[in-house]
C-alpha positions in Angstrom: 46.6 36.9 24.6 46.9 38.7 21.4 50.1 38.3 19.2 51.2 38.2 15.6 50.0 34.6 15.5 46.3 35.4 16.1 45.4 35.9 12.5 47.0 32.6 11.5 45.3 30.8 14.2 42.0 32.1 13.5 42.4 31.1 9.9 44.1 27.8 10.3 41.6 26.2 8.1 42.9 28.2 5.2 45.9 26.1 4.8 43.7 23.1 3.9 42.4 22.3 0.3 39.7 19.7 1.3 36.5 21.8 2.0 35.2 19.1 4.5 38.5 19.3 6.5 38.3 23.1 6.3 34.8 23.3 7.9 35.6 20.5 10.5 38.6 22.8 11.5 36.7 26.1 11.3 34.2 24.8 14.0 37.0 24.2 16.6 37.5 26.6 19.6 40.2 29.0 19.2 42.2 27.6 21.9 42.0 24.2 20.0 43.1 25.7 17.0 45.9 27.7 18.7 47.3 24.5 20.1 47.1 22.6 16.8 48.6 25.3 14.9 51.7 25.7 17.1 52.2 22.0 17.5 51.6 21.1 13.8 52.3 24.1 11.8 54.9 25.9 13.9 56.3 22.6 15.1 56.6 23.4 18.8 57.2 20.7 21.2 54.7 20.3 24.1 57.4 21.6 26.4 58.0 24.7 24.3 54.5 25.5 23.9 53.8 25.0 27.7 56.5 27.8 28.3 55.1 30.0 25.5 51.4 29.8 26.6 52.2 29.6 30.3 50.1 26.2 30.4 51.0 23.0 31.9 52.2 20.2 29.6 49.3 18.2 30.8 46.9 20.8 29.7 48.4 21.3 26.4 48.1 17.4 25.7 44.5 17.5 27.0 43.6 20.6 24.7 45.4 18.7 21.9 43.3 15.4 22.5 40.0 17.3 22.6 40.9 19.2 19.4 41.4 16.1 17.6 38.2 14.5 18.9 36.1 17.5 18.1 37.7 17.7 14.5 36.7 13.9 14.1 33.2 14.7 15.5 32.7 17.7 13.3 34.0 15.8 10.1 31.7 12.7 10.9 28.8 15.3 11.0 29.7 17.0 7.6 30.0 13.6 6.1 26.6 12.4 7.4 25.1 15.8 6.1 26.7 15.1 2.8 25.5 11.5 2.6 21.8 12.3 3.6 21.8 15.0 0.9 23.0 12.5 -1.7 20.5 10.0 -0.7 17.7 12.6 -1.2 18.9 13.7 -4.6 19.2 10.0 -5.7 15.6 9.3 -4.5 14.3 12.2 -6.4 16.2 11.1 -9.5 14.7 7.6 -9.2 11.2 9.2 -9.6 12.0 10.2 -13.2 12.9 6.7 -14.7 11.8 6.3 -18.2 8.9 4.2 -18.8 9.1 1.4 -21.5 5.5 0.7 -22.1 3.2 3.2 -24.0 0.4 2.9 -21.3 2.6 3.6 -18.6 4.2 6.7 -20.4 0.7 8.2 -20.9 0.1 8.3 -17.0 2.2 10.2 -14.6 4.2 8.2 -12.1 3.4 8.1 -8.4 6.3 10.3 -7.7 5.5 12.7 -10.4 1.9 13.1 -9.2 3.4 13.8 -5.6 5.9 16.5 -6.8 3.2 18.3 -9.0 0.7 18.3 -6.4 3.2 19.8 -3.8 4.0 22.4 -6.4 0.3 22.9 -6.8 0.4 21.5 -10.3 -2.7 20.0 -12.1 -2.4 16.2 -11.9 -4.7 16.0 -15.1 -2.3 17.8 -17.3 
């Protein structure tokens, strides 16, 4: 069913400012975006939307419920990915803590040796 709302529905995520929410919404099925758009943005009632889309009120409510669940699942995945990236970044930064003793400063830390060996660097520099 193509109509003048198709572009708005397909790009529903553009009305959001939070990047994580945008991505979570972008990954929903078109049908789920469509139902959310008409219920939340255009403020249709379930009864009105049922008539407009020629779907039962029960089907509208089911799609809405699924859309919300999928949005939450997508958001959780995005947050988990974000957290794991932050943990990796923090771990790398901990490898480069400044040494306080002159003896230790002359030697490379275990992390620095691992990093330079992965890059093909010489450990005896």
